[in-house]
NUNU-291028 format. One line per field, with one value per residue (C-alpha): residue in one letter; residue number from 0; x, y, z. Coordinates in pm, 1 decimal, decimal comma, always signed. Layout:
rest	a|... .
nr	NUM|... .
X	X|... .
Y	Y|... .
Z	Z|... .
This chain:
rest	m|q|q|d|s|q|e|i|l|s|l|m|l|d|d|l|h|e|d|l|n|k|v|k|k|k|l|y|v|e|n|k|v|i|k|d|p|d|e|a|v|v|y|s|w|k|m|h|l|s|r|n|q|s|i|i|v|d|l|m|h|g|l|f|k|s|s|i|f|c|p|l|c|k|q|t|v|v|i|g|e|p|f|c|t|i|s|l|p|i|p|k|n|q|t|l|y|f|l|m|y|y|v|p|y|g|t|k|e|l|p|i|r|f|e|l|n|i|a|q|s|t|n|v|k|e|i|k|q|k|i|r|q|l|i|e|i|d|e|q|t|s|i|m|g|l|a|g|y|h|l|k|r|i|f|r|e|e|t|t|v|g|e|i|k|k|d|v|e|a|s|s|q|t|t|h|i|m|l|y|q|q|k|p|e|n|v|i|l|p|l|m|i|s|f|e|d|e|l|t|s|e|i|k|q|i|s|y|v|r|i|l|s|v|n|k|k|i|s|i|a|e|l|y|i|e|v|i|d|y|f|w|n|y|v|v|e|i|h|s|d|i|h|k|d|s|v|s|d|p|n|e|l|i|k|r|l|l|l|t|s|e|k|t|k|v|e|e|l|l|a|p|y|f|e|l|f|i|i|n|n|k|g|e|l|i|p|l|e|y|s|e|q|k|l|l|a|d|l|n|p|t|s|l|n|i|i|w|s|r|k|s|r|i|l|v|s|q|s|i|n|k|y|e|e|h|k|g|h|i|v|e|k|n|p|e|l|h|i|t|l|n|h|c|f|k|f|f|v|s|a|e|t|l|d|e|d|n|s|w|y|c|s|q|c|k|t|h|v|q|c|t|k|t|t|t|i|y|k|a|p|k|i|l|i|l|a|l|k|r|f|k|n|f|a|l|g|q|k|n|k|v|f|v|e|y|p|l|t|g|f|d|i|s|g|y|a|n|i|p|i|p|k|y|n|l|y|a|v|v|n|h|y|g|n|l|g|g|g|h|y|t|a|f|t|k|n|e|l|n|d|k|w|y|l|f|d|d|s|n|v|k|e|v|k|e|d|e|l|v|s|a|a|a|y|v|l|f|y|k|r|e|d .
nr	0|1|2|3|4|5|6|7|8|9|10|11|12|13|14|15|16|17|18|19|20|21|22|23|24|25|26|27|28|29|30|31|32|33|34|35|36|37|38|39|40|41|42|43|44|45|46|47|48|49|50|51|52|53|54|55|56|57|58|59|60|61|62|63|64|65|66|67|68|69|70|71|72|73|74|75|76|77|78|79|80|81|82|83|84|85|86|87|88|89|90|91|92|93|94|95|96|97|98|99|100|101|102|103|104|105|106|107|108|109|110|111|112|113|114|115|116|117|118|119|120|121|122|123|124|125|126|127|128|129|130|131|132|133|134|135|136|137|138|139|140|141|142|143|144|145|146|147|148|149|150|151|152|153|154|155|156|157|158|159|160|161|162|163|164|165|166|167|168|169|170|171|172|173|174|175|176|177|178|179|180|181|182|183|184|185|186|187|188|189|190|191|192|193|194|195|196|197|198|199|200|201|202|203|204|205|206|207|208|209|210|211|212|213|214|215|216|217|218|219|220|221|222|223|224|225|226|227|228|229|230|231|232|233|234|235|236|237|238|239|240|241|242|243|244|245|246|247|248|249|250|251|252|253|254|255|256|257|258|259|260|261|262|263|264|265|266|267|268|269|270|271|272|273|274|275|276|277|278|279|280|281|282|283|284|285|286|287|288|289|290|291|292|293|294|295|296|297|298|299|300|301|302|303|304|305|306|307|308|309|310|311|312|313|314|315|316|317|318|319|320|321|322|323|324|325|326|327|328|329|330|331|332|333|334|335|336|337|338|339|340|341|342|343|344|345|346|347|348|349|350|351|352|353|354|355|356|357|358|359|360|361|362|363|364|365|366|367|368|369|370|371|372|373|374|375|376|377|378|379|380|381|382|383|384|385|386|387|388|389|390|391|392|393|394|395|396|397|398|399|400|401|402|403|404|405|406|407|408|409|410|411|412|413|414|415|416|417|418|419|420|421|422|423|424|425|426|427|428|429|430|431|432|433|434|435|436|437|438|439|440|441|442|443|444|445|446|447|448|449|450|451|452|453|454|455|456|457|458|459|460|461|462|463|464|465|466|467|468|469|470|471|472|473|474|475|476|477|478|479|480|481|482 .
X	+7004,2|+6942,7|+7027,8|+7308,8|+7180,5|+7497,5|+7468,3|+7100,6|+7187,3|+7459,3|+7231,1|+6946,7|+7167,3|+7318,9|+6973,5|+6845,5|+7150,6|+7104,7|+6736,3|+6822,8|+7143,9|+7138,3|+7404,5|+7203,1|+7484,0|+7801,5|+8121,0|+8422,6|+8672,0|+9037,7|+9237,1|+9541,2|+9853,5|+9928,1|+10253,6|+10144,8|+9948,8|+9699,2|+9632,2|+9575,1|+9311,6|+9137,3|+9127,3|+8964,1|+8687,6|+8633,4|+8597,2|+8358,2|+8133,7|+8139,9|+7945,6|+7761,1|+7546,7|+7262,7|+7154,1|+7305,2|+7644,6|+7596,3|+7514,1|+7684,4|+7978,9|+8330,5|+8681,0|+8975,8|+9334,0|+9516,8|+9894,0|+10003,5|+10366,2|+10506,5|+10769,8|+10927,9|+10993,5|+10967,6|+10732,2|+10440,3|+10120,9|+9848,0|+9488,3|+9146,6|+8877,4|+8514,4|+8314,0|+7963,6|+8021,5|+8339,6|+8389,5|+8595,4|+8802,5|+8790,3|+9136,0|+9211,0|+9347,4|+9202,4|+9165,7|+9041,5|+9197,6|+8987,1|+8940,0|+8637,2|+8505,0|+8333,8|+8089,1|+7974,8|+7624,3|+7638,3|+7932,7|+8075,7|+8326,8|+8535,7|+8481,3|+8761,3|+8923,0|+9094,6|+9225,9|+9067,7|+9212,3|+8989,1|+8872,2|+8608,5|+8380,8|+8363,3|+8015,5|+7903,2|+7834,9|+8187,7|+8336,8|+8190,8|+8343,0|+8684,5|+8645,0|+8586,0|+8946,0|+9049,5|+8793,2|+8495,3|+8170,1|+7809,7|+7603,3|+7362,9|+7563,1|+7510,2|+7760,3|+7659,6|+7803,4|+7813,8|+7846,9|+8006,4|+7821,7|+7500,6|+7376,9|+7376,9|+7316,7|+7269,0|+7446,9|+7267,7|+7435,4|+7492,5|+7646,8|+8004,9|+8315,4|+8327,6|+7976,1|+8064,7|+8366,3|+8147,4|+7907,3|+8195,3|+8343,1|+8003,7|+7974,5|+8093,2|+8153,5|+8405,4|+8261,4|+8312,5|+8231,0|+8090,5|+8006,7|+7737,3|+7649,2|+7273,2|+7034,6|+6864,8|+6518,0|+6492,5|+6465,5|+6739,7|+6688,9|+6965,6|+7065,7|+7232,1|+7468,5|+7460,2|+7501,4|+7371,5|+7632,5|+7662,0|+7711,9|+7477,5|+7231,7|+7279,3|+7244,8|+7572,7|+7663,7|+7973,2|+8009,9|+7902,8|+7555,1|+7491,1|+7236,2|+6968,6|+6816,9|+6460,8|+6119,5|+5883,7|+5611,9|+5801,5|+5674,0|+5847,2|+5940,8|+6114,6|+6290,7|+6429,1|+6556,9|+6720,8|+6897,6|+7017,7|+7147,2|+7328,2|+7511,8|+7527,9|+7896,8|+7854,0|+7536,7|+7680,3|+7985,0|+7788,3|+7562,7|+7759,4|+7514,6|+7517,6|+7798,6|+7866,8|+7855,3|+7521,6|+7313,4|+7316,0|+7070,2|+6860,2|+6536,8|+6704,7|+6856,1|+6516,7|+6369,9|+6657,1|+6609,7|+6234,7|+6299,8|+6563,1|+6394,1|+6080,1|+6036,8|+5784,5|+5856,4|+6128,0|+6248,9|+6308,7|+6494,0|+6722,3|+6789,9|+7124,0|+7228,0|+7053,5|+6733,6|+6585,2|+6417,0|+6265,2|+6323,2|+6016,3|+5997,6|+5993,2|+6327,0|+6166,4|+6317,3|+6040,2|+6092,1|+6016,0|+5794,0|+5835,8|+5527,1|+5451,0|+5136,2|+5249,3|+5430,0|+5725,2|+5527,7|+5267,5|+5530,7|+5696,0|+6030,5|+6299,0|+6570,9|+6647,5|+6868,8|+7022,9|+7130,6|+7373,9|+7351,8|+7624,8|+7727,3|+7776,4|+7909,1|+8276,1|+8288,3|+8100,0|+8296,0|+8627,9|+8552,9|+8268,4|+8500,7|+8772,2|+8845,0|+9085,4|+9329,0|+9348,2|+9699,4|+9594,2|+9475,2|+9353,5|+9617,4|+9883,2|+9772,3|+9731,0|+9727,9|+9472,3|+9136,0|+8873,9|+8814,2|+8674,5|+8570,5|+8899,4|+9088,4|+8901,5|+8983,0|+9352,0|+9357,7|+9180,9|+9431,7|+9739,1|+9953,3|+9808,6|+9973,5|+9715,4|+9662,9|+9675,6|+9302,1|+9334,8|+9670,6|+9730,7|+9845,0|+10167,0|+10192,1|+10568,5|+10627,7|+10347,8|+10223,5|+9997,0|+10181,3|+10097,7|+10155,8|+10135,0|+9836,4|+9773,1|+9437,0|+9325,6|+9010,2|+9046,4|+8683,4|+8436,9|+8063,6|+7788,4|+7639,9|+7907,0|+7806,6|+8034,3|+7997,3|+8187,8|+8338,5|+8183,1|+8141,9|+8458,8|+8316,6|+7982,0|+7959,6|+7996,0|+7812,7|+8104,4|+8059,3|+8292,8|+8081,4|+8340,1|+8212,9|+8317,3|+8259,4|+8148,6|+8067,5|+7719,3|+7836,2|+8151,3|+8314,7|+8635,7|+8788,3|+9034,2|+9320,2|+9247,3|+9210,2|+9432,6|+9227,2|+9037,7|+8687,9|+8392,7|+8286,0|+8005,0|+7701,8|+7536,4|+7177,9|+7111,2|+7243,0|+7164,1|+7203,2|+7251,3|+7194,6|+7292,1|+7489,6|+7457,5|+7234,4|+6987,3|+7010,4|+6777,9|+6802,9|+6690,4|+6765,6|+6804,9|+6708,6|+6709,2|+6407,7|+6549,0|+6213,5|+6202,2|+6569,6|+6469,3|+6596,1|+6371,0|+6416,5|+6268,2|+6222,8|+6005,8|+5662,4|+5748,4|+5871,7|+5963,4|+6163,8|+6508,1|+6767,7|+7108,7|+7289,7|+7118,2|+7253,6|+7604,1|+7623,2|+7809,4|+7521,6|+7604,4|+7674,9|+7615,6|+7656,7|+7517,4|+7677,2|+7580,5|+7838,2|+7786,7|+7806,3 .
Y	+36450,1|+36393,0|+36044,6|+36026,1|+35913,0|+35719,7|+35526,2|+35452,1|+35339,9|+35102,0|+34952,9|+34910,7|+34739,3|+34512,8|+34412,1|+34352,0|+34142,6|+33930,7|+33874,7|+33768,6|+33583,7|+33234,1|+33120,1|+33020,9|+32849,7|+33054,9|+32857,4|+32991,5|+33155,5|+33166,2|+33479,8|+33352,9|+33552,2|+33468,8|+33597,8|+33610,6|+33940,6|+33822,6|+33494,7|+33683,3|+33908,7|+33622,3|+33424,3|+33719,0|+33744,1|+33368,4|+33365,2|+33661,8|+33479,0|+33164,0|+33357,0|+33617,3|+33543,4|+33781,5|+34028,0|+34303,1|+34131,5|+34076,4|+34441,8|+34650,3|+34466,0|+34525,4|+34444,5|+34659,5|+34544,8|+34686,3|+34683,6|+34718,1|+34805,6|+34748,6|+35010,8|+34774,0|+34453,0|+34614,9|+34346,2|+34424,1|+34225,0|+34234,1|+34164,3|+34191,9|+34398,1|+34372,3|+34695,5|+34816,7|+35192,3|+35391,4|+35682,5|+35938,1|+36197,9|+36554,8|+36708,6|+36999,3|+37349,8|+37386,2|+37753,2|+37949,9|+38259,9|+38510,6|+38880,4|+39066,7|+39414,9|+39631,2|+39862,7|+40163,2|+40292,4|+40554,5|+40672,7|+40933,6|+40679,6|+40436,4|+40061,8|+39883,0|+39561,8|+39338,7|+38984,0|+38710,6|+38369,9|+38184,1|+37834,5|+37687,9|+37624,4|+37999,8|+38134,5|+38474,0|+38613,2|+38520,5|+38661,9|+39003,2|+38986,0|+38915,7|+39197,5|+39441,3|+39371,3|+39543,7|+39814,9|+39983,2|+39844,0|+39892,5|+39619,5|+39637,3|+39461,6|+39167,8|+38942,2|+38866,8|+38677,5|+38835,1|+38647,3|+38902,6|+39226,6|+39051,1|+38963,2|+38585,0|+38510,5|+38671,5|+38455,1|+38375,2|+38432,8|+38057,7|+38007,6|+37881,5|+37987,7|+37641,5|+37683,8|+38029,4|+37876,3|+37605,4|+37870,9|+38067,2|+37765,2|+37663,2|+37991,3|+38013,5|+38387,9|+38577,1|+38587,9|+38860,5|+38841,3|+39173,3|+39308,8|+39571,5|+39837,2|+39880,7|+40117,4|+39963,9|+39808,1|+39837,6|+39585,0|+39563,2|+39637,9|+39549,3|+39845,5|+39781,1|+40048,6|+40077,1|+40298,5|+40289,8|+40198,2|+40481,3|+40249,7|+39961,5|+40128,1|+39817,3|+39857,4|+39750,3|+39730,3|+39925,4|+39815,9|+39560,7|+39581,0|+39821,9|+39772,7|+40026,9|+40001,2|+40122,7|+40086,8|+39934,6|+40172,0|+40475,0|+40666,2|+40667,2|+41031,5|+40928,3|+40649,8|+40905,4|+41110,3|+40797,2|+40722,4|+41080,2|+41083,7|+40751,8|+40891,4|+41248,0|+41311,8|+41212,0|+41412,9|+41745,2|+41701,8|+41621,0|+41925,7|+42235,7|+42476,7|+42308,5|+42352,2|+42154,1|+42464,3|+42584,2|+42265,4|+42062,3|+41776,0|+41596,4|+41780,6|+42116,6|+41992,2|+41898,9|+42236,7|+42418,8|+42218,1|+42286,4|+42658,9|+42677,4|+42453,9|+42460,1|+42086,1|+41979,1|+41607,2|+41528,7|+41225,3|+41456,1|+41703,0|+41423,7|+41290,4|+41480,0|+41264,4|+40930,7|+40742,9|+40508,4|+40177,8|+39892,3|+39527,2|+39310,8|+38937,2|+38871,1|+39048,8|+39338,5|+39688,3|+39943,4|+40324,7|+40454,7|+40763,4|+41015,4|+41014,6|+41128,8|+40915,2|+40580,2|+40351,1|+40124,1|+39831,6|+39876,5|+39795,5|+39511,0|+39532,0|+39264,0|+39526,8|+39871,7|+39979,1|+40324,1|+40404,0|+40694,5|+40945,6|+40975,2|+41304,5|+41148,8|+40808,2|+40911,6|+41065,5|+40776,1|+40500,0|+40656,9|+40640,7|+40393,5|+40091,0|+40252,3|+40106,5|+40146,7|+39863,2|+39774,0|+39671,2|+39453,2|+39094,3|+38834,7|+38565,1|+38454,8|+38325,1|+37946,9|+37733,5|+37486,7|+37586,0|+37339,8|+36994,4|+36716,2|+36360,5|+36251,1|+36459,2|+36271,5|+35934,1|+36023,7|+36120,7|+35794,7|+35566,8|+35757,1|+35606,3|+35662,7|+35616,8|+35467,6|+35632,0|+35449,6|+35379,4|+35196,7|+35029,9|+34694,0|+34369,3|+34253,0|+33871,9|+33887,9|+34152,4|+34011,0|+34356,7|+34636,8|+34894,8|+35220,3|+35088,2|+35254,6|+35145,0|+35186,7|+35092,3|+35031,9|+34881,3|+34517,4|+34437,1|+34712,9|+34661,7|+34719,6|+34985,2|+35216,4|+35406,8|+35695,6|+35891,8|+36218,7|+36249,6|+36582,8|+36541,8|+36608,5|+36566,1|+36392,0|+36506,4|+36872,5|+36846,0|+36993,3|+36971,0|+37024,2|+37226,3|+37243,2|+37213,7|+36884,9|+36857,1|+36515,7|+36385,7|+36282,3|+36036,1|+35851,0|+35845,6|+35643,8|+35484,6|+35261,2|+35480,6|+35375,5|+35005,3|+34708,6|+34609,4|+34791,3|+34888,4|+35007,2|+35365,9|+35470,1|+35696,9|+35884,8|+35788,8|+35932,3|+36186,1|+36238,3|+36604,8|+36738,3|+37101,5|+37259,4|+37084,6|+36737,7|+36836,8|+37046,3|+36975,8|+36878,6|+36598,1|+36597,9|+36359,9|+36363,6|+36047,7|+35963,8|+35790,0|+35542,3|+35509,8|+35872,6|+35965,2|+36262,1|+36376,6|+36450,2|+36626,1|+36457,3|+36708,1|+36564,5|+36522,2|+36741,3|+36595,5|+36798,1|+36761,1|+36926,6|+37002,1|+36835,7|+37162,1|+37164,9|+36824,8|+36921,2|+37131,2|+37168,2|+36987,8|+36652,0|+36386,0|+36034,6|+35959,1|+35655,1|+35538,8|+35253,0|+35068,8|+35101,5|+34727,5 .
Z	+23096,4|+22727,7|+22598,4|+22344,3|+22002,3|+21921,1|+22247,4|+22182,3|+21828,8|+21952,2|+22219,2|+21971,5|+21710,6|+21976,5|+22102,4|+21750,0|+21673,7|+21986,1|+21904,9|+21549,6|+21629,5|+21479,8|+21728,6|+22033,2|+22220,6|+22224,2|+22270,2|+22453,1|+22214,4|+22311,5|+22238,6|+22054,9|+21975,7|+21612,1|+21468,5|+21104,2|+21069,3|+20805,1|+20984,4|+21309,0|+21150,8|+20967,8|+21293,6|+21475,8|+21215,0|+21213,1|+21591,9|+21574,4|+21326,4|+21539,1|+21804,5|+21596,1|+21290,7|+21203,7|+20939,2|+21156,8|+21126,7|+20752,6|+20685,5|+20952,7|+21106,3|+20984,1|+21104,8|+21207,3|+21165,1|+21467,0|+21506,1|+21867,7|+21944,3|+22291,8|+22384,3|+22641,2|+22449,5|+22102,7|+21970,3|+21739,1|+21772,6|+21509,0|+21608,0|+21444,3|+21613,6|+21496,1|+21484,4|+21408,1|+21439,4|+21379,2|+21618,8|+21432,0|+21621,4|+21496,6|+21441,0|+21671,2|+21612,9|+21264,6|+21181,2|+20883,2|+20730,8|+20539,7|+20471,8|+20598,3|+20523,9|+20783,3|+20602,6|+20810,3|+20745,7|+20471,2|+20261,2|+20499,1|+20635,5|+20434,1|+20478,1|+20666,1|+20544,4|+20799,4|+20842,9|+21051,3|+21132,4|+21376,1|+21460,1|+21232,7|+21529,0|+21600,3|+21530,2|+21400,2|+21746,5|+21856,6|+21534,6|+21618,8|+21966,2|+21814,0|+21559,5|+21844,4|+21944,2|+21619,9|+21552,9|+21716,4|+21581,3|+21688,0|+21846,7|+21551,1|+21279,4|+21044,5|+20868,6|+20510,6|+20217,5|+19871,9|+19543,0|+19312,9|+19389,8|+19494,6|+19841,4|+19872,0|+20237,4|+20577,3|+20831,9|+21156,8|+21492,6|+21539,0|+21191,1|+21223,1|+21031,1|+20873,7|+20735,5|+20602,0|+20428,0|+20274,3|+20149,8|+19996,9|+19819,0|+19678,5|+19487,4|+19127,0|+19173,0|+19384,6|+19734,6|+19994,5|+20364,3|+20482,3|+20826,1|+20777,3|+21029,9|+21067,5|+21236,3|+21542,0|+21522,2|+21143,6|+20862,7|+20604,4|+20236,6|+19987,0|+19768,8|+19431,2|+19295,4|+18917,3|+18612,5|+18256,5|+17998,0|+17744,8|+17447,3|+17519,0|+17763,8|+17977,6|+18354,2|+18518,9|+18883,7|+18981,9|+19343,9|+19599,7|+19745,4|+20034,6|+20309,4|+20396,4|+20743,0|+20706,6|+20859,0|+20600,6|+20720,8|+20592,8|+20291,0|+19953,2|+20020,1|+20341,6|+20154,2|+19906,7|+20200,1|+20344,0|+20014,4|+19968,4|+20324,8|+20268,5|+19964,0|+20092,8|+20030,3|+19663,3|+19609,0|+19730,2|+19507,3|+19192,2|+19166,6|+19064,7|+19228,4|+19568,2|+19817,7|+20132,4|+20351,7|+20214,5|+20240,6|+20558,6|+20501,2|+20232,5|+20319,9|+20268,0|+19941,9|+19798,8|+19906,9|+19733,0|+19415,6|+19410,1|+19449,1|+19174,7|+18916,3|+18705,0|+18754,5|+19015,4|+19041,8|+19292,9|+19097,0|+18796,5|+19017,3|+19133,9|+18783,0|+18763,9|+19059,4|+19024,9|+18953,4|+19209,1|+19123,0|+19318,9|+19230,2|+19286,1|+19355,9|+18979,9|+18937,0|+18748,6|+18767,3|+18838,0|+18865,7|+19214,0|+19205,5|+19486,5|+19709,3|+20061,1|+20079,1|+19939,3|+20182,9|+20111,6|+20254,2|+19977,1|+19713,4|+19907,0|+19719,9|+19752,0|+19698,0|+19556,9|+19267,9|+19253,7|+18897,7|+18890,5|+18606,4|+18345,1|+18503,2|+18845,9|+18736,5|+18712,5|+19060,0|+19220,0|+19045,3|+19149,1|+19518,4|+19578,6|+19610,3|+19822,3|+20164,7|+20453,0|+20519,0|+20887,0|+20986,2|+21279,3|+21261,5|+21509,9|+21460,9|+21213,4|+20875,1|+20872,7|+20557,1|+20699,0|+20554,9|+20671,9|+20816,9|+20600,4|+20676,9|+20520,1|+20777,9|+21051,4|+20895,4|+20857,1|+21222,6|+21312,5|+21135,1|+21256,2|+21534,7|+21880,6|+22219,7|+22455,3|+22793,3|+23127,0|+23130,0|+22796,8|+22850,3|+22679,0|+22840,0|+22673,6|+22682,9|+22658,3|+22925,6|+23144,3|+23234,7|+23113,0|+22902,0|+22725,2|+22377,7|+22036,7|+21831,9|+21459,2|+21312,4|+20953,3|+20802,8|+20703,4|+20623,7|+20538,7|+20606,2|+20351,7|+20581,6|+20722,3|+21037,3|+21134,4|+21458,2|+21493,7|+21841,2|+21925,3|+22299,6|+22498,5|+22846,7|+22895,5|+23258,9|+23163,1|+22831,7|+22637,2|+22262,0|+21968,9|+21723,2|+21447,4|+21090,5|+20926,8|+20552,7|+20425,3|+20076,0|+19969,9|+19706,9|+19606,2|+19950,4|+19913,9|+20226,1|+20037,9|+20157,5|+20516,3|+20442,2|+20358,2|+20054,3|+19774,8|+19886,8|+19672,9|+19731,6|+19964,3|+19924,1|+20209,2|+20288,5|+20636,5|+20889,7|+21257,0|+21357,2|+21709,0|+21804,9|+22135,6|+22408,0|+22555,6|+22845,8|+22649,7|+22280,0|+21998,9|+21743,3|+21380,6|+21093,4|+20717,0|+20529,3|+20160,1|+20008,3|+19759,5|+19581,7|+19463,4|+19523,8|+19742,6|+20083,1|+20381,1|+20713,9|+21022,1|+21305,6|+21585,1|+21423,0|+21123,6|+20794,8|+20487,4|+20168,6|+20164,1|+19899,3|+19889,4|+19967,4|+20309,3|+20416,0|+20528,1|+20843,5|+21171,0|+21345,4|+21181,9|+21444,1|+21302,6|+20930,7|+20750,9|+20424,6|+20193,4|+19985,1|+19608,8|+19540,7 .
């Protein structure tokens, strides 16, 4: 079984402390019950220092002020409890409400908008399973995030709802979560939908991006056929000489146009409908010439842009953004949006009734009781180590994979302490992927010399951006006090 990193960390710090401890002969310390709360806490810290003096204590040890209430005799006892690591519980039953659009392939069926309200730990694969309770969807689908009309991110199967929410909130534009139907065994190619402004000649998008499922080995001619087929119901309405009952597919349409027109270039024949452009990796808009020899792979586009003609713009713009509203939803709407590190701290300092295994011996009742315990921070260390309690059952390897958002700078814990405390800045994160029995550890660490962050993954080390540091894999957080 894989060793727990938090446990290894605690053992390592304890061993280092013992090796560096200046107190070689530890005297017996009596546990006194002191009625004055402040005196009781000060006494606990004094006794701790009488047996423990090292750089580990100076940097990483802090003190809890714990109030213990006995339900039998009604007395409250205040004690001080030294700590090196704070294990933070993750609040339960946190769900996220959002709208999602299912976009069928092509324009022959309307997209469907529906409501989802699911736990933040739910991943993309599980989201699809839940959606199938509402509507029929193919196996070949992808969930993507759009910023405005533009494709921002394709979410992996293991991406959680909490991470999707973080991605949405980080965008300065209106963000939509889309579930796109795809054709099997094909790559996806984003397709912008635009028109040319009559007054300014500026190219403007009129709808959210669509996804073409194509094989990059197809010819440009086949790509044109794919685009016409995708927008087939618009194309047959636009051209006055073409009727739905007389033309059955894009190939037949092109043959009809070639027969009835003096123009020989297919792209000119299609101009009454649209013009097709590729967008390269420089963001340049390049006209796409119809060719049966040239392959799409030769051009290596990042996306396509279909620019509808002035004649077709009105018809397309009237219907391109229509959708069907699905009346069903997974669960009731919940106002709780996401879990933050502050939520975990609030849960940590809230009153807790101890279970039988952790019952407390009441000196007045002379017996062990299930008391109520409230904990706050009395002395904060210079280095604050926080471990998220992700593992529910070590024997079974159960893990809470919920996304917990945490700040990189200016983390204020004064609200959970008895005294004002300077703010903290993050300098390292231990990540855990998978479950306890078969997971993988990585770490983020900040280099204070160049102020850059690095990812440590086994023998691989690489620089990372700050927006990559917060994820559902975070397990142990390391903060440094600003003073």
